[in-house]
C-alpha positions as YAML, in Angstrom:
chain: A
units: angstrom
residues:
- id: 1
  name: UNK
  ca: [-17.62, 35.38, -1.76]
- id: 2
  name: UNK
  ca: [-14.24, 36.24, -1.84]
- id: 3
  name: UNK
  ca: [-11.60, 35.44, -4.15]
- id: 4
  name: UNK
  ca: [-9.62, 33.01, -2.17]
- id: 5
  name: UNK
  ca: [-12.88, 31.02, -1.28]
- id: 6
  name: UNK
  ca: [-13.05, 30.79, -5.36]
- id: 7
  name: UNK
  ca: [-10.03, 29.72, -5.98]
- id: 8
  name: UNK
  ca: [-9.46, 26.87, -3.27]
- id: 9
  name: UNK
  ca: [-13.02, 25.64, -4.49]
- id: 10
  name: UNK
  ca: [-12.14, 25.56, -8.08]
- id: 11
  name: UNK
  ca: [-8.62, 23.82, -7.30]
- id: 12
  name: UNK
  ca: [-10.34, 21.50, -4.68]
- id: 13
  name: UNK
  ca: [-12.87, 20.76, -7.46]
- id: 14
  name: UNK
  ca: [-10.62, 20.23, -10.07]
- id: 15
  name: UNK
  ca: [-8.51, 17.72, -8.07]
- id: 16
  name: UNK
  ca: [-11.80, 16.23, -6.95]
- id: 17
  name: UNK
  ca: [-12.27, 15.70, -10.79]
- id: 18
  name: UNK
  ca: [-8.36, 14.48, -11.29]
- id: 19
  name: UNK
  ca: [-8.77, 11.56, -8.64]
- id: 20
  name: UNK
  ca: [-11.75, 10.35, -10.10]
- id: 21
  name: UNK
  ca: [-10.83, 10.03, -13.33]
- id: 22
  name: UNK
  ca: [-7.71, 8.51, -12.44]
- id: 23
  name: UNK
  ca: [-9.80, 5.72, -10.24]
- id: 24
  name: UNK
  ca: [-12.17, 5.52, -13.42]
- id: 25
  name: UNK
  ca: [-9.42, 5.19, -15.96]
- id: 26
  name: UNK
  ca: [-11.02, 7.27, -18.42]
- id: 27
  name: UNK
  ca: [-10.20, 10.11, -20.47]
- id: 28
  name: UNK
  ca: [-6.33, 9.90, -20.17]
- id: 29
  name: UNK
  ca: [-5.91, 13.08, -22.24]
- id: 30
  name: UNK
  ca: [-7.93, 15.13, -19.60]
- id: 31
  name: UNK
  ca: [-6.11, 13.25, -17.02]
- id: 32
  name: UNK
  ca: [-2.84, 14.48, -18.16]
- id: 33
  name: UNK
  ca: [-4.12, 18.15, -18.91]
- id: 34
  name: UNK
  ca: [-4.95, 18.41, -15.29]
- id: 35
  name: UNK
  ca: [-1.61, 17.01, -14.28]
- id: 36
  name: UNK
  ca: [0.57, 19.53, -16.14]
- id: 37
  name: UNK
  ca: [-1.78, 22.33, -15.23]
- id: 38
  name: UNK
  ca: [-1.58, 21.28, -11.65]
- id: 39
  name: UNK
  ca: [1.40, 23.51, -10.16]
- id: 40
  name: UNK
  ca: [-0.07, 26.43, -12.12]
- id: 41
  name: UNK
  ca: [-3.49, 26.29, -10.12]
- id: 42
  name: UNK
  ca: [-1.79, 25.46, -6.90]
- id: 43
  name: UNK
  ca: [0.27, 28.96, -7.39]
- id: 44
  name: UNK
  ca: [-3.07, 30.62, -8.34]
- id: 45
  name: UNK
  ca: [-4.60, 29.27, -4.99]
- id: 46
  name: UNK
  ca: [-1.79, 30.09, -2.90]
- id: 47
  name: UNK
  ca: [-1.34, 33.62, -3.99]
- id: 48
  name: UNK
  ca: [-5.08, 34.27, -4.04]
- id: 49
  name: UNK
  ca: [-5.31, 32.84, -0.22]
- id: 50
  name: UNK
  ca: [-1.62, 35.08, 0.45]
- id: 51
  name: UNK
  ca: [-3.04, 38.22, -1.03]
- id: 52
  name: UNK
  ca: [-6.38, 38.09, 0.28]
- id: 53
  name: UNK
  ca: [-7.41, 41.13, 2.29]
- id: 54
  name: UNK
  ca: [-7.93, 39.01, 5.37]
- id: 55
  name: UNK
  ca: [-7.78, 41.63, 9.04]
- id: 56
  name: UNK
  ca: [-6.24, 39.35, 11.58]
- id: 57
  name: UNK
  ca: [-7.52, 41.07, 15.33]
- id: 58
  name: UNK
  ca: [-5.34, 38.78, 17.29]
- id: 59
  name: UNK
  ca: [-1.79, 38.81, 18.18]
- id: 60
  name: UNK
  ca: [0.43, 35.25, 18.42]
- id: 61
  name: UNK
  ca: [1.02, 36.24, 22.01]
- id: 62
  name: UNK
  ca: [-2.78, 36.22, 22.62]
- id: 63
  name: UNK
  ca: [-4.03, 33.38, 21.23]
- id: 64
  name: UNK
  ca: [-0.58, 31.09, 21.47]
- id: 65
  name: UNK
  ca: [-2.45, 27.92, 22.49]
- id: 66
  name: UNK
  ca: [-5.88, 29.49, 22.95]
- id: 67
  name: UNK
  ca: [-5.81, 28.91, 26.53]
- id: 68
  name: UNK
  ca: [-9.05, 30.87, 28.09]
...
């Protein structure tokens, strides 16, 4: 598994836990902790995706509307 897959998975999992805790109205301290750390997690995920060593073989002109 590549680094950006791990980052997206962790941030998505934290988001699901966050929303679940809000709906269940439990662990207010944990809700606030996730809320405060959210921007850092999002920045980490975006950085991991943008820095991922993914090679794109198709050009914009070639796959504009993916017409075949």
